[in-house]
PyMOL CGO cylinders between C-alpha atoms (Angstrom):
from pymol import cmd
from pymol.cgo import CYLINDER

trace = [
    CYLINDER, 249.19, 14.50, -26.14, 247.32, 17.57, -27.29, 0.3, 1, 1, 1, 1, 1, 1,
    CYLINDER, 247.32, 17.57, -27.29, 243.67, 17.72, -28.24, 0.3, 1, 1, 1, 1, 1, 1,
    CYLINDER, 243.67, 17.72, -28.24, 242.64, 19.80, -31.26, 0.3, 1, 1, 1, 1, 1, 1,
    CYLINDER, 242.64, 19.80, -31.26, 238.93, 19.14, -31.11, 0.3, 1, 1, 1, 1, 1, 1,
    CYLINDER, 238.93, 19.14, -31.11, 235.99, 21.39, -30.59, 0.3, 1, 1, 1, 1, 1, 1,
    CYLINDER, 235.99, 21.39, -30.59, 233.43, 18.85, -29.47, 0.3, 1, 1, 1, 1, 1, 1,
    CYLINDER, 233.43, 18.85, -29.47, 233.59, 15.76, -27.27, 0.3, 1, 1, 1, 1, 1, 1,
    CYLINDER, 233.59, 15.76, -27.27, 233.62, 13.19, -30.06, 0.3, 1, 1, 1, 1, 1, 1,
    CYLINDER, 233.62, 13.19, -30.06, 233.11, 9.51, -29.32, 0.3, 1, 1, 1, 1, 1, 1,
    CYLINDER, 233.11, 9.51, -29.32, 236.51, 7.81, -29.27, 0.3, 1, 1, 1, 1, 1, 1,
    CYLINDER, 236.51, 7.81, -29.27, 237.20, 4.18, -30.16, 0.3, 1, 1, 1, 1, 1, 1,
    CYLINDER, 237.20, 4.18, -30.16, 238.01, 2.03, -27.14, 0.3, 1, 1, 1, 1, 1, 1,
    CYLINDER, 238.01, 2.03, -27.14, 241.42, 1.06, -28.56, 0.3, 1, 1, 1, 1, 1, 1,
    CYLINDER, 241.42, 1.06, -28.56, 242.55, 4.64, -29.30, 0.3, 1, 1, 1, 1, 1, 1,
    CYLINDER, 242.55, 4.64, -29.30, 244.42, 5.25, -26.03, 0.3, 1, 1, 1, 1, 1, 1,
    CYLINDER, 244.42, 5.25, -26.03, 246.56, 2.14, -26.44, 0.3, 1, 1, 1, 1, 1, 1,
    CYLINDER, 246.56, 2.14, -26.44, 247.34, 2.97, -30.07, 0.3, 1, 1, 1, 1, 1, 1,
    CYLINDER, 247.34, 2.97, -30.07, 248.30, 6.55, -29.19, 0.3, 1, 1, 1, 1, 1, 1,
    CYLINDER, 248.30, 6.55, -29.19, 250.66, 5.27, -26.49, 0.3, 1, 1, 1, 1, 1, 1,
    CYLINDER, 250.66, 5.27, -26.49, 252.33, 2.90, -28.99, 0.3, 1, 1, 1, 1, 1, 1,
    CYLINDER, 252.33, 2.90, -28.99, 252.84, 5.74, -31.47, 0.3, 1, 1, 1, 1, 1, 1,
    CYLINDER, 252.84, 5.74, -31.47, 254.23, 8.04, -28.77, 0.3, 1, 1, 1, 1, 1, 1,
    CYLINDER, 254.23, 8.04, -28.77, 256.51, 5.28, -27.46, 0.3, 1, 1, 1, 1, 1, 1,
    CYLINDER, 256.51, 5.28, -27.46, 257.93, 5.04, -31.00, 0.3, 1, 1, 1, 1, 1, 1,
    CYLINDER, 257.93, 5.04, -31.00, 258.83, 8.74, -30.90, 0.3, 1, 1, 1, 1, 1, 1,
    CYLINDER, 258.83, 8.74, -30.90, 255.80, 10.15, -32.72, 0.3, 1, 1, 1, 1, 1, 1,
    CYLINDER, 255.80, 10.15, -32.72, 253.98, 13.31, -31.70, 0.3, 1, 1, 1, 1, 1, 1,
    CYLINDER, 253.98, 13.31, -31.70, 250.26, 12.66, -31.67, 0.3, 1, 1, 1, 1, 1, 1,
    CYLINDER, 250.26, 12.66, -31.67, 247.41, 15.17, -31.71, 0.3, 1, 1, 1, 1, 1, 1,
    CYLINDER, 247.41, 15.17, -31.71, 243.82, 14.05, -31.28, 0.3, 1, 1, 1, 1, 1, 1,
    CYLINDER, 243.82, 14.05, -31.28, 241.41, 15.57, -33.78, 0.3, 1, 1, 1, 1, 1, 1,
    CYLINDER, 241.41, 15.57, -33.78, 237.66, 15.59, -34.17, 0.3, 1, 1, 1, 1, 1, 1,
    CYLINDER, 237.66, 15.59, -34.17, 237.28, 15.76, -37.95, 0.3, 1, 1, 1, 1, 1, 1,
    CYLINDER, 237.28, 15.76, -37.95, 237.96, 14.46, -40.54, 0.3, 1, 1, 1, 1, 1, 1,
    CYLINDER, 237.96, 14.46, -40.54, 239.92, 11.74, -38.78, 0.3, 1, 1, 1, 1, 1, 1,
    CYLINDER, 239.92, 11.74, -38.78, 241.04, 10.83, -35.26, 0.3, 1, 1, 1, 1, 1, 1,
    CYLINDER, 241.04, 10.83, -35.26, 244.76, 11.63, -35.14, 0.3, 1, 1, 1, 1, 1, 1,
    CYLINDER, 244.76, 11.63, -35.14, 247.39, 13.87, -36.65, 0.3, 1, 1, 1, 1, 1, 1,
    CYLINDER, 247.39, 13.87, -36.65, 250.70, 12.02, -36.25, 0.3, 1, 1, 1, 1, 1, 1,
    CYLINDER, 250.70, 12.02, -36.25, 254.14, 13.53, -36.80, 0.3, 1, 1, 1, 1, 1, 1,
    CYLINDER, 254.14, 13.53, -36.80, 256.83, 10.98, -37.66, 0.3, 1, 1, 1, 1, 1, 1,
    CYLINDER, 256.83, 10.98, -37.66, 260.31, 12.28, -38.46, 0.3, 1, 1, 1, 1, 1, 1,
    CYLINDER, 260.31, 12.28, -38.46, 259.07, 15.21, -40.52, 0.3, 1, 1, 1, 1, 1, 1,
    CYLINDER, 259.07, 15.21, -40.52, 256.13, 13.37, -42.07, 0.3, 1, 1, 1, 1, 1, 1,
    CYLINDER, 256.13, 13.37, -42.07, 252.57, 14.36, -41.21, 0.3, 1, 1, 1, 1, 1, 1,
    CYLINDER, 252.57, 14.36, -41.21, 250.02, 11.56, -41.20, 0.3, 1, 1, 1, 1, 1, 1,
    CYLINDER, 250.02, 11.56, -41.20, 246.26, 11.59, -40.96, 0.3, 1, 1, 1, 1, 1, 1,
    CYLINDER, 246.26, 11.59, -40.96, 245.28, 8.50, -38.96, 0.3, 1, 1, 1, 1, 1, 1,
    CYLINDER, 245.28, 8.50, -38.96, 241.85, 7.03, -38.32, 0.3, 1, 1, 1, 1, 1, 1,
    CYLINDER, 241.85, 7.03, -38.32, 241.49, 4.61, -35.40, 0.3, 1, 1, 1, 1, 1, 1,
    CYLINDER, 241.49, 4.61, -35.40, 238.92, 1.89, -35.93, 0.3, 1, 1, 1, 1, 1, 1,
    CYLINDER, 238.92, 1.89, -35.93, 237.88, -1.12, -33.93, 0.3, 1, 1, 1, 1, 1, 1,
    CYLINDER, 237.88, -1.12, -33.93, 238.73, -4.42, -35.67, 0.3, 1, 1, 1, 1, 1, 1,
    CYLINDER, 238.73, -4.42, -35.67, 235.57, -4.51, -37.79, 0.3, 1, 1, 1, 1, 1, 1,
    CYLINDER, 235.57, -4.51, -37.79, 235.03, -0.74, -38.06, 0.3, 1, 1, 1, 1, 1, 1,
    CYLINDER, 235.03, -0.74, -38.06, 234.75, 1.04, -41.39, 0.3, 1, 1, 1, 1, 1, 1,
    CYLINDER, 234.75, 1.04, -41.39, 235.11, 4.64, -42.51, 0.3, 1, 1, 1, 1, 1, 1,
    CYLINDER, 235.11, 4.64, -42.51, 231.96, 6.72, -42.18, 0.3, 1, 1, 1, 1, 1, 1,
    CYLINDER, 231.96, 6.72, -42.18, 230.60, 8.69, -45.15, 0.3, 1, 1, 1, 1, 1, 1,
    CYLINDER, 230.60, 8.69, -45.15, 232.42, 11.90, -44.17, 0.3, 1, 1, 1, 1, 1, 1,
    CYLINDER, 232.42, 11.90, -44.17, 235.74, 10.07, -43.81, 0.3, 1, 1, 1, 1, 1, 1,
    CYLINDER, 235.74, 10.07, -43.81, 235.25, 8.18, -47.07, 0.3, 1, 1, 1, 1, 1, 1,
    CYLINDER, 235.25, 8.18, -47.07, 234.48, 11.44, -48.87, 0.3, 1, 1, 1, 1, 1, 1,
    CYLINDER, 234.48, 11.44, -48.87, 237.74, 12.89, -47.50, 0.3, 1, 1, 1, 1, 1, 1,
    CYLINDER, 237.74, 12.89, -47.50, 239.68, 9.85, -48.77, 0.3, 1, 1, 1, 1, 1, 1,
    CYLINDER, 239.68, 9.85, -48.77, 237.93, 10.02, -52.15, 0.3, 1, 1, 1, 1, 1, 1,
    CYLINDER, 237.93, 10.02, -52.15, 239.03, 13.67, -52.42, 0.3, 1, 1, 1, 1, 1, 1,
    CYLINDER, 239.03, 13.67, -52.42, 242.63, 12.42, -52.41, 0.3, 1, 1, 1, 1, 1, 1,
    CYLINDER, 242.63, 12.42, -52.41, 243.67, 12.81, -48.79, 0.3, 1, 1, 1, 1, 1, 1,
    CYLINDER, 243.67, 12.81, -48.79, 245.79, 9.86, -47.57, 0.3, 1, 1, 1, 1, 1, 1,
    CYLINDER, 245.79, 9.86, -47.57, 244.20, 8.57, -44.39, 0.3, 1, 1, 1, 1, 1, 1,
    CYLINDER, 244.20, 8.57, -44.39, 245.89, 5.64, -42.65, 0.3, 1, 1, 1, 1, 1, 1,
    CYLINDER, 245.89, 5.64, -42.65, 243.50, 3.32, -40.81, 0.3, 1, 1, 1, 1, 1, 1,
    CYLINDER, 243.50, 3.32, -40.81, 244.87, 1.49, -37.79, 0.3, 1, 1, 1, 1, 1, 1,
    CYLINDER, 244.87, 1.49, -37.79, 243.00, -1.09, -35.74, 0.3, 1, 1, 1, 1, 1, 1,
    CYLINDER, 243.00, -1.09, -35.74, 245.66, -2.76, -33.62, 0.3, 1, 1, 1, 1, 1, 1,
    CYLINDER, 245.66, -2.76, -33.62, 248.95, -1.98, -31.92, 0.3, 1, 1, 1, 1, 1, 1,
    CYLINDER, 248.95, -1.98, -31.92, 250.67, -3.97, -34.67, 0.3, 1, 1, 1, 1, 1, 1,
    CYLINDER, 250.67, -3.97, -34.67, 249.03, -1.71, -37.28, 0.3, 1, 1, 1, 1, 1, 1,
    CYLINDER, 249.03, -1.71, -37.28, 250.45, 1.34, -35.49, 0.3, 1, 1, 1, 1, 1, 1,
    CYLINDER, 250.45, 1.34, -35.49, 253.94, -0.19, -35.22, 0.3, 1, 1, 1, 1, 1, 1,
    CYLINDER, 253.94, -0.19, -35.22, 253.94, -1.28, -38.88, 0.3, 1, 1, 1, 1, 1, 1,
    CYLINDER, 253.94, -1.28, -38.88, 252.81, 2.16, -40.06, 0.3, 1, 1, 1, 1, 1, 1,
    CYLINDER, 252.81, 2.16, -40.06, 255.73, 3.87, -38.32, 0.3, 1, 1, 1, 1, 1, 1,
    CYLINDER, 255.73, 3.87, -38.32, 258.21, 1.20, -39.43, 0.3, 1, 1, 1, 1, 1, 1,
    CYLINDER, 258.21, 1.20, -39.43, 257.10, 1.57, -43.08, 0.3, 1, 1, 1, 1, 1, 1,
    CYLINDER, 257.10, 1.57, -43.08, 257.68, 5.32, -42.93, 0.3, 1, 1, 1, 1, 1, 1,
    CYLINDER, 257.68, 5.32, -42.93, 261.06, 4.97, -41.28, 0.3, 1, 1, 1, 1, 1, 1,
    CYLINDER, 261.06, 4.97, -41.28, 262.26, 2.40, -43.79, 0.3, 1, 1, 1, 1, 1, 1,
    CYLINDER, 262.26, 2.40, -43.79, 261.11, 4.55, -46.72, 0.3, 1, 1, 1, 1, 1, 1,
    CYLINDER, 261.11, 4.55, -46.72, 263.18, 7.52, -45.53, 0.3, 1, 1, 1, 1, 1, 1,
]
cmd.load_cgo(trace, "trace")
């Protein structure tokens, strides 16, 4: 796992487990600082992924990024991570 962040951003407590799930499914994962938490490579697709705790919401900066048209996938649980990768693989 490679870090592409300039500052020591606060990470969600569930991020490590979700990164491990994605990597176990064959994804390459890079931790970011802004505008979202992770850059995930899945079989040629590049995903912007935001990790949130179960009741977490996008902050203003993240919401502005989404409103500008960037597709950001929000995952909160290991099942969310698994389902995200499965959806991409089945669409290919």
